C-alpha positions in Angstrom: 112.0 98.2 136.4 113.5 97.5 133.1 117.5 97.9 134.5 119.1 98.1 131.1 116.9 101.0 129.8 117.9 102.9 133.1 122.0 102.0 132.1 121.3 103.1 128.7 119.2 106.1 130.0 121.9 107.2 132.0 124.9 106.7 128.9 122.5 108.9 126.5 122.3 111.4 129.1 126.1 111.4 129.5 127.7 111.7 126.9 124.8 114.2 125.7 125.1 116.4 128.7 129.2 116.6 128.1 128.3 117.3 124.2 126.3 120.6 125.7 129.0 121.1 127.7 131.5 121.6 124.8 129.2 122.9 122.2 126.5 125.1 124.7 123.2 125.2 123.5 121.9 125.0 120.0 121.9 129.2 118.7 118.2 128.5 118.7 118.1 128.4 121.7 120.3 131.1 123.0 119.5 134.3 124.0 122.2 136.5 122.3 122.7 136.8 118.6 124.1 134.2 116.4 127.1 136.3 114.4 126.9 136.4 110.9 129.8 135.4 109.1 130.6 135.1 105.0 129.2 132.9 103.3 131.4 130.1 102.5 133.9 131.2 105.4 136.1 128.4 107.1 134.1 130.3 109.9 130.6 130.0 108.9 131.7 126.3 108.0 132.9 125.7 111.8 129.7 127.6 113.0 127.5 125.2 111.6 129.0 122.3 112.4 129.5 123.4 116.0 125.3 124.1 116.3 124.7 120.8 115.1 126.9 118.8 117.4 124.9 121.0 120.1 121.6 119.6 118.6 123.1 115.8 118.7 123.9 117.2 122.3 120.5 117.7 123.1 119.2 115.0 121.4 121.1 112.5 123.6 120.2 114.3 126.6 116.7 114.0 125.6 116.4 110.2 125.0 118.6 109.5 127.8 116.0 111.1 129.8 113.0 109.8 128.7 114.7 106.2 128.5 115.6 106.9 132.2 112.1 107.7 133.0 110.5 104.8 130.8 112.8 102.2 132.6 111.9 103.5 135.9 108.5 103.5 135.2 108.5 99.9 134.1 
């Protein structure tokens, strides 16, 4: 059991889940249709960055889970 992997995994998990709470899942994983905005508009820019933000949250959550499991198995 590696306490540092578990502790950092909890940190990654916490931050990832907070981001997912604010940004929800990325549009690729949602059941509804993705909104269509005019190319180059400020709304299209905002939805793009919110989607990227959601992917970051998803990756942080998965990395945190992997670190916690890896730290617990060592």
